N, C-alpha and C positions, 0 to 999 in steps of 0.2 A: 526436566520433562522429557520422555520417552517420544520416539519420531518412526511410525512404520512406512514404509512407503508402498508399502499395500496390506488389504485388509486382513490378506493369511497369512502374514508375519503376528500378528493383534492374535493375544490373549486372551481369552473371555474372562469376565471378570466379577466377580456377585455381588458387586453393589457398581453398575457405569451409571453416570451421571452424566447424558449426554445431549453434544448439539450437532447440527448441520449447516453446512453451507457453503459460498465459496469464502467468506471474511476478506472480503477485501481493501484495505485501510487499516483492516480493525479497529473500527473508528469508534465513537464512542455508544452506536446505537451496538453493535458487536459488545463492547466491554459490558454493557447493560446483562445481556444475554449472559456472558462469561460470569459477572458477578452472580447470578444468579445458579447458573451448577455448581459454583464456588462454594453458595452456602448450603446448596442440596447435601452435598457432597462431603460436606463437616456434619452436618445435621444428623447423619444418617453410616457417617462409617465409611463414604465411598469414594470409586473415585472419578474426577474428570474427563472427559474424552468428549474430542472437536475432532469431528471427523471434515476434509474437506475438500472439492475434489480440483484435481490439477492434473493436465490445463482445464483454466477457464474453459466451461463448459459453450463458448461462444465460439471460442477461437476453435473446438471443432467440428462443431455443428454446421460453421457460415465460414471457412475458413480464406474463404473469399473476401470477406466483411475486412475492411482492414486501418475501418471508426475505431474497432475495439481499443482501447488502453488504458492499463491495470495499473494502480497504485502499490500492489510489494509486489515485489517476485516471491518464488513459494520460501525462498530463505531469510526473506524480510518478513512477509507473514510469523514464517516461525520463529523466526527470534518476536517479534510480536506479543507471540501466544507465550513462548516461555515466560514473557517479561508480565504476562498477565496472569501467574502462576496455574497454568497447564500442567497437568496429566501428562496427558496422552495425548498423540497427534495420529489424525489417521488419516495418510494421505492414500486415497482414489483412485487410480486412476481412470479419467475419462475417457474413453473412448466412444465412437456411433456404437462399436454394439452393447455396452454401459449403457448410450442413452438409451435403447429399445429394451431397459429391464421395466417392468410393471414398477408402481407404488408398491401393491399385492407382497411382490419378489426384492422389493427394496428391502420392506419392511422386515422380510420373513428372511431374508440372504445376510443382509446387516445388522441392521437395530438387535436383530433375535438371536439368529444362529453366533453371529460373528463377536459381534461385541456384548448382548450378554445387558439389554439395553434396563433397566429398569425404574429409568427415569429419564423423558425427552422435554430437555426446553429448547421451543424455535420461535423464531424472531416470527412481528405482525405478517400475514400475507405470503407467509411459507407454502412455496408447493417443491413437489419432487414427485421422481419417477418420471415414465414416458411420458411425453408432451407433458410435464410437469401437471400429471392428472391430480394425482393425491393435493390433498388439504390439510390442516387442522382437524376437520372433524371426521375426515376421516381414517388421521393419527390418533386420534384422539379415539375412536371405536377400534380400529386395531391394539391401539393401548389396552385393551378390556381384551381384549381375546387372548393375548401374549402374555399379560401381567406383568406391565409397566403404564404408566403413569406419565402423559402429557400436559407440556404446558407453555401456553402463547405467553408472549413478551411483548405488549401493545409502541408498537412505533416512537421512538424520541422527536421531541422538537426539538428546539434550539432556537431563540428569537426569532420563532412563527417561521423556523425551515427543518423538514423532515429531514433527520441524520439518515445519508443514504452514501452509496460510493456513487452513485451516478452522480449526485450536488454537488460531491466532490472534487470530479471532473470537473463540472460545466466550471464551479470555481478558478481551476487551476487550467484547465485554458484561457481562460481573460487574464488572468494575472492575479487574480485574488485571492494570494497565496495565507490571508488574515483569516478567510473566510473558510477556506480552507482546513487553514489549523485549529480554529473556532470545532469543528466537526468533527477533527478527528481526535480531537483531545493533543494533540501533539503540533510542532512544527513536520511538514509533509519534506521529503527527504529525497535524494539521490544518490549513489556510489557507482562510483565508476572507474578505470583507470587513468592515469596520466599518459598524455601520449606526444608524442613530439609535435607543437605547431612553427606559424612563421615568424615565432617571438617576434611581433611588433609590436606586442604590449611590453616588451622588455626598453624597447628603439623609444617611446614615449616617454620611461619613467614610470610605466603599470605593468610589470611581468604579470603573466596569466597563466594557470596550468590548466591546460585545455585536458577536458575531459570526456574519457569515451564512454560511454554507456552496453555497456554487452546484449542488455535484455532489449528487443527489437519492441516488444511490446508493454516496458514500461513508461508509463506517462510525464514527457515532457513538457513544463508548464510553458504559456504562452510566455510568445518571443520579449527581452528587453532586461533592463538591464532591476539588480535586484540587491539589496541587502543582504546578508546572507552567515551563517554561522560557517564553521571548515573543522570538520577530525581527521588531524592526522595523525596514524599509532593510536594511543589515547588523550593526545592534546588537540589542543579546539583554542579556533580566532578566530577572530571576525575578517569581517570579507566582501569584495561585493563581485557578482555574479553577471554574467551578458549571456545570454542566449538568441540567436539571429546570424544572419547570413554577411551580417557586417558590410549591410551597401556603400560604407565611406570609400571602402578601397575594391568596391561593385564583386565581393566577396559572390561565389555559388553554392558553398553547401555550408550549410546548417553547423552551429560550432557550440559549444559550450565554456566557459571560458572561468578562471576567476582570479581573479586576486585577491591571495593570502594577505591581509595585515602585521604587517610586524615579522616578515616570516621570509626569508630567503635562502631554503634546501634546493639541492638537486633530488626533486620527488619524481625522474623520468620512470614510470610502470611501475609505481607503487598505486595505493589507493588509498581518494578522500572520500570523505560523506558530505554533501552541504545540506544543512536541511534555510528552508527556504522563510525567513521575516519579513520581509516588506518587501512588494513591486515601488521601485525608485520614481523608473522615467519606462517609456514603451521604445521598440530600436529607429533610431531616427538615422536622417542620412544627415551629414553635418556637409561644407562647403571643402573642406578639406581637412586635412593631419591637425593642424595646429587649434582647428575649433576644436573638434572630437580629444585635443588634451583638456583645452580650456573644463569640455564639461566634464572629464574624470574628475576633476578635483574638485567638480562640485556635486559630482555622485556621490565621493569618498567621503567627502564632512555629511552628507545626507543619510551616510549609511551607521557611518562611527553615531550620530545623533539619533539614529531608529537604532541600532543594539545597544546603544545605551538604557534606551527607552525601554 
């Protein structure tokens, strides 16, 4: 997959099959759209193009609103789109100036002049341009004027839940990683660097790798203990991961730390990826470290059972 960090880097295609959006999570609803553009491109000898906006528009238009957390960094999103078999990924730098571009200007300058769109596939209720004024109907009319066709993909429902990035964020915010995985089509993951902690876990017999997440807008699931899978290098391990402020020792700073099963390497400064498989319990304050240690033994057995199943 070729990645273009600005539309000006893109060379116009003979038959571009295009979709556009933020694609946060690249969830099952997104995958339905991606499958469709691949089908059309293959049938017509064309090439697939995904236009995505970065930073996320809300981060630019509402910079003081710290409530938005994203499912993917740009790099994670690019990797997921590559896995989906997309041929071209065009990053559109989203700025306040760009947000003033009208829907008509967006069609002319980006879809027609830059990309050479022949077929555009969009998701249900997709809007674009200044104040989100553009709609499917407008795209359909402009498509006829400029020589491209537009197709709308209806929203996808799973177990009566409409698949959306917002629904996945809500699930993760309560620790419901199973529902999140159901909607994503894979387990939710975090990637970060291993940093030095206070080594309290090692003292209790459960050494942990403290993970620092560089991206401040990456969504961290709710506090608690989770069964996880851990990737170090190319090797996968089972583990249990803690998110919280460590109330038993009167901690003040939220930490993310994982006990990796059957693993005892020194990995400070290295990168780990963890995938969330099941919430085992919420964070709890214990009367002392011995009580916490006893609970950790139970947690490990529950994690092993969850990973086995």
